[in-house]
Structures are given as structure tokens and as C-alpha cells.
PLY file of the C-alpha trace (Angstrom):
ply
format ascii 1.0
element vertex 235
property float x
property float y
property float z
element edge 234
property int vertex1
property int vertex2
end_header
-4.28 15.27 -9.41
-5.78 12.40 -11.38
-7.14 8.99 -10.36
-5.59 5.88 -11.90
-7.83 2.86 -11.25
-5.68 0.14 -12.77
-5.07 -3.46 -11.69
-2.83 -5.81 -13.65
-2.93 -9.59 -14.03
0.43 -10.20 -12.36
1.64 -9.15 -8.90
4.91 -7.94 -10.46
3.12 -5.47 -12.73
0.92 -4.22 -9.89
3.91 -3.55 -7.66
6.07 -1.97 -10.35
3.45 0.27 -11.92
3.45 2.41 -8.78
7.17 2.90 -9.26
6.60 3.74 -12.93
4.15 6.50 -11.99
6.53 7.87 -9.34
9.56 7.74 -11.66
7.74 9.61 -14.42
6.54 12.28 -11.99
10.01 12.64 -10.48
11.54 13.10 -13.94
8.97 15.71 -14.97
7.16 13.40 -17.41
4.24 12.51 -15.13
1.96 14.12 -12.60
0.45 13.73 -9.15
-2.02 10.89 -8.94
-4.05 8.61 -6.73
-3.99 4.98 -7.88
-6.19 2.09 -6.75
-5.41 -1.56 -7.41
-6.14 -5.04 -6.09
-4.45 -8.36 -6.82
-6.56 -11.30 -7.96
-3.94 -13.74 -6.61
-2.07 -14.07 -3.33
1.55 -12.99 -3.11
4.05 -11.75 -0.54
5.86 -8.44 -0.83
8.89 -7.34 1.17
9.79 -3.76 1.98
12.95 -2.29 0.49
15.27 -3.75 3.16
13.17 -6.70 4.33
14.88 -10.08 4.72
12.94 -13.09 3.40
14.47 -15.57 5.83
13.48 -13.39 8.81
9.98 -12.44 7.71
8.61 -15.35 5.68
7.96 -19.05 6.08
9.76 -19.74 2.83
8.99 -23.46 2.86
5.24 -22.79 3.05
5.42 -20.09 0.38
7.39 -22.33 -1.96
5.10 -25.31 -1.34
2.02 -23.24 -2.21
3.78 -21.41 -5.07
3.20 -18.00 -3.54
5.33 -15.37 -5.32
7.72 -13.38 -3.13
8.44 -9.88 -4.44
10.08 -6.70 -3.22
8.75 -3.15 -3.48
10.73 0.08 -3.71
9.27 1.58 -0.54
10.13 0.78 3.07
7.85 -0.83 5.61
7.26 -4.42 6.61
6.47 -7.65 4.79
2.82 -8.26 3.91
0.59 -10.79 2.17
-1.49 -9.35 -0.66
-4.47 -10.76 -2.52
-8.22 -10.57 -3.06
-9.98 -8.43 -0.46
-6.95 -6.18 0.11
-7.42 -2.85 -1.66
-4.30 -0.84 -2.38
-4.13 2.91 -2.75
-1.01 4.70 -3.96
-0.35 8.42 -3.87
2.21 10.21 -6.03
2.46 13.60 -4.35
4.72 16.60 -4.97
6.58 17.60 -1.84
5.52 21.21 -2.30
1.82 20.30 -2.06
1.86 20.82 1.70
4.41 22.01 4.25
4.25 18.62 6.02
5.24 16.50 3.03
9.02 17.14 2.98
9.27 15.62 6.48
8.62 11.86 6.47
6.84 11.65 9.84
4.75 14.74 9.19
3.87 13.41 5.74
2.39 10.25 7.27
0.38 12.45 9.60
-0.88 14.54 6.68
-1.87 11.56 4.52
-3.14 9.07 7.06
-5.36 11.47 8.94
-7.10 12.10 5.62
-7.57 8.34 5.18
-8.90 8.11 8.77
-11.43 10.81 7.89
-12.60 8.80 4.88
-12.84 5.48 6.75
-14.75 7.09 9.63
-17.55 7.92 7.19
-18.31 4.19 6.98
-19.10 4.02 10.70
-15.68 2.56 11.50
-14.07 4.73 14.18
-10.33 4.42 13.65
-7.04 6.04 14.54
-3.67 6.74 12.99
-0.89 4.97 14.89
2.51 6.47 14.01
4.44 5.91 12.10
2.45 4.12 9.42
-0.59 2.17 10.67
-4.33 2.75 10.87
-6.30 0.61 13.32
-9.81 0.40 14.73
-10.33 2.68 17.69
-11.92 0.20 20.12
-9.99 -3.02 19.45
-6.79 -1.41 18.10
-6.82 -3.99 15.31
-4.85 -2.95 12.27
-6.49 -2.82 8.85
-4.11 -0.49 6.99
-0.34 -0.56 6.61
1.59 2.13 4.76
5.06 2.79 3.37
6.87 5.39 1.31
9.56 5.92 -1.30
10.83 9.48 -1.36
12.50 11.37 -4.17
13.75 14.90 -4.63
10.42 16.29 -5.81
7.77 13.59 -5.28
6.88 10.94 -2.74
5.31 7.56 -3.44
3.00 6.55 -0.61
1.67 2.97 -0.53
-1.32 2.00 1.58
-3.50 -1.07 2.05
-7.08 -1.48 3.24
-8.25 -4.92 4.39
-11.95 -5.18 3.63
-12.59 -8.83 2.68
-9.20 -10.49 3.00
-8.63 -14.09 4.17
-6.76 -13.20 7.35
-5.56 -16.80 7.79
-3.23 -16.21 4.84
-1.08 -13.98 7.05
0.09 -16.46 9.73
0.30 -19.15 7.07
3.19 -17.37 5.37
4.54 -14.64 7.65
6.58 -14.98 10.80
6.09 -12.66 13.76
8.05 -9.49 12.89
10.96 -8.52 15.10
10.04 -4.84 15.18
6.45 -4.37 16.32
4.56 -1.25 17.43
3.77 -0.98 21.12
0.02 -0.94 20.51
0.25 -4.44 19.04
1.03 -5.78 22.54
2.63 -8.93 21.07
-0.69 -10.12 19.64
-0.39 -12.83 16.96
-1.35 -11.93 13.42
-4.98 -13.05 13.55
-5.60 -11.18 16.81
-3.93 -8.03 15.53
-5.43 -7.51 12.05
-9.01 -7.03 10.92
-11.15 -6.43 7.87
-13.40 -3.38 7.88
-16.87 -3.08 6.29
-16.50 -0.55 3.51
-17.87 -0.09 0.03
-14.85 -0.15 -2.26
-16.57 2.03 -4.85
-17.55 4.61 -2.25
-14.11 4.50 -0.64
-12.51 5.33 -3.97
-14.94 8.20 -4.50
-14.34 9.66 -1.04
-10.55 9.29 -1.32
-10.57 11.11 -4.66
-12.65 13.85 -3.08
-10.39 14.10 -0.02
-7.23 14.40 -2.12
-8.85 16.63 -4.77
-8.36 14.13 -7.60
-10.75 15.11 -10.37
-10.31 12.76 -13.33
-10.24 8.97 -13.56
-7.97 7.23 -16.08
-7.97 3.44 -16.36
-5.55 2.86 -19.22
-1.79 2.52 -19.55
0.01 4.83 -21.95
3.00 4.12 -24.19
5.74 5.64 -22.06
4.31 4.03 -18.93
4.21 0.62 -20.59
7.74 1.02 -21.93
9.09 1.84 -18.48
7.06 -0.96 -16.89
8.58 -3.49 -19.28
12.05 -2.22 -18.39
11.32 -2.58 -14.68
9.99 -6.11 -15.20
13.41 -7.22 -16.41
14.84 -6.56 -12.96
15.25 -9.53 -10.67
12.57 -9.61 -7.95
13.21 -9.56 -5.09
0 1
1 2
2 3
3 4
4 5
5 6
6 7
7 8
8 9
9 10
10 11
11 12
12 13
13 14
14 15
15 16
16 17
17 18
18 19
19 20
20 21
21 22
22 23
23 24
24 25
25 26
26 27
27 28
28 29
29 30
30 31
31 32
32 33
33 34
34 35
35 36
36 37
37 38
38 39
39 40
40 41
41 42
42 43
43 44
44 45
45 46
46 47
47 48
48 49
49 50
50 51
51 52
52 53
53 54
54 55
55 56
56 57
57 58
58 59
59 60
60 61
61 62
62 63
63 64
64 65
65 66
66 67
67 68
68 69
69 70
70 71
71 72
72 73
73 74
74 75
75 76
76 77
77 78
78 79
79 80
80 81
81 82
82 83
83 84
84 85
85 86
86 87
87 88
88 89
89 90
90 91
91 92
92 93
93 94
94 95
95 96
96 97
97 98
98 99
99 100
100 101
101 102
102 103
103 104
104 105
105 106
106 107
107 108
108 109
109 110
110 111
111 112
112 113
113 114
114 115
115 116
116 117
117 118
118 119
119 120
120 121
121 122
122 123
123 124
124 125
125 126
126 127
127 128
128 129
129 130
130 131
131 132
132 133
133 134
134 135
135 136
136 137
137 138
138 139
139 140
140 141
141 142
142 143
143 144
144 145
145 146
146 147
147 148
148 149
149 150
150 151
151 152
152 153
153 154
154 155
155 156
156 157
157 158
158 159
159 160
160 161
161 162
162 163
163 164
164 165
165 166
166 167
167 168
168 169
169 170
170 171
171 172
172 173
173 174
174 175
175 176
176 177
177 178
178 179
179 180
180 181
181 182
182 183
183 184
184 185
185 186
186 187
187 188
188 189
189 190
190 191
191 192
192 193
193 194
194 195
195 196
196 197
197 198
198 199
199 200
200 201
201 202
202 203
203 204
204 205
205 206
206 207
207 208
208 209
209 210
210 211
211 212
212 213
213 214
214 215
215 216
216 217
217 218
218 219
219 220
220 221
221 222
222 223
223 224
224 225
225 226
226 227
227 228
228 229
229 230
230 231
231 232
232 233
233 234
């Protein structure tokens, strides 16, 4: 497995490059990887079946010119931007016996992330199916989602470490489906930043997932496919 530490200028490119890496792996032209990226601008991204009118204050987003995009994976609607680190895993299903099963795959991946985060003195817990939250306050700092193919899975994850949490209630409505541990808390009472070193987090994640080489450039076939994906209407 390799590390791809690549952030693009536009939210669209950042979202779609994960799908490029997954598509190439699924077609036999790519390989397993761990990617890190962070957006320099705020934007909103819906899950594969999310509904903008249900999840987003569209008037506020339009007024502030906040882009609204859609990703290929499932999961809920989130606000992205500076201080929100993204990690993406392109994993072959045959890597571990848990990966072919979606619930077991979250258990396999997120308990590894919990192990990494705990090394920063932040006791945390995996809350099925796709959250990681602080152990004492049960405040969420990581949301996750997947796109699954025949041979590979694409796993998206976020880590809030220095994010402006007020951006969340400014643009997102209270979701209809909420986990029981949330206990109907509003956004700002439910989410939290955690004090991590981004550089050290990347190093520990690479170590945990046995990723041995870092590549921070985009190759010809990847760029060609990315440009094709950018022609699609988003969302």
C-alpha cells in the first residue's frame, strides 16, 4: 500500500480524486492506497443518496456561495474546509476476512483509527456504524462512509482538528436519522475538534495500515480520468 498526500485547489477535484483512485484499483490499473487531503475552502458534500432540501439550508449556502457537491460513497451530509483532515483508504476486499462485510469492515478500519488517535492522549471510541467520538463526552470528531466495488472498497473518513464548528449549524439542518448516542444534541454540542499533530497522525496511520511509500503527484492516467469525472454534473 502507498500513501498519496495530495490536496487540490477545488473541492470538486478533492472529492473526485478519491473516486479516480478507487476506479483505477477496481479496474486493475491502480493499487491499494491511503490518501490524505484537506480543503482550503468551505464546501458542503452530500452522500450518494442525500437530499439537499432535507439536509442543507440552501438559502444560506447560496447566499455565502458555498459549493454543494455529492460524493460517490454513502453517509450523511457534512461541511468540509480548513481544519478538517480527510483520509481515504482504497483497500482490496481480500486484505482481511472482515472487509467483504460492510459492518465488519467499519469495525476493522475504525478500530485502527481509534488506536492511532488514542496515542495523542484522546481516549475515543468507535460508534457503529461509522462514527468515532471522544470517550468521555461522546462528542463526534470523525465521520466515515464507503463505496464498495467487486474487488476494492473506498473508505472516506474525516478528522476534525481545527475546524470552525459554527460552520456546521450555519449550513446544515438537523439530520432525520441520528445515532442514539447523539441524544438529540444540536450540532455544536455533538461535534468536537481533537488536539492532534496532523503530520504525526499521517505517519501513524501509514504505519497502522502498512503503507510504505509516499507519493504526492498526479499521474497521466489519473489526471485523464479526473478530467472525465469533472465533466459530470455535481451534485
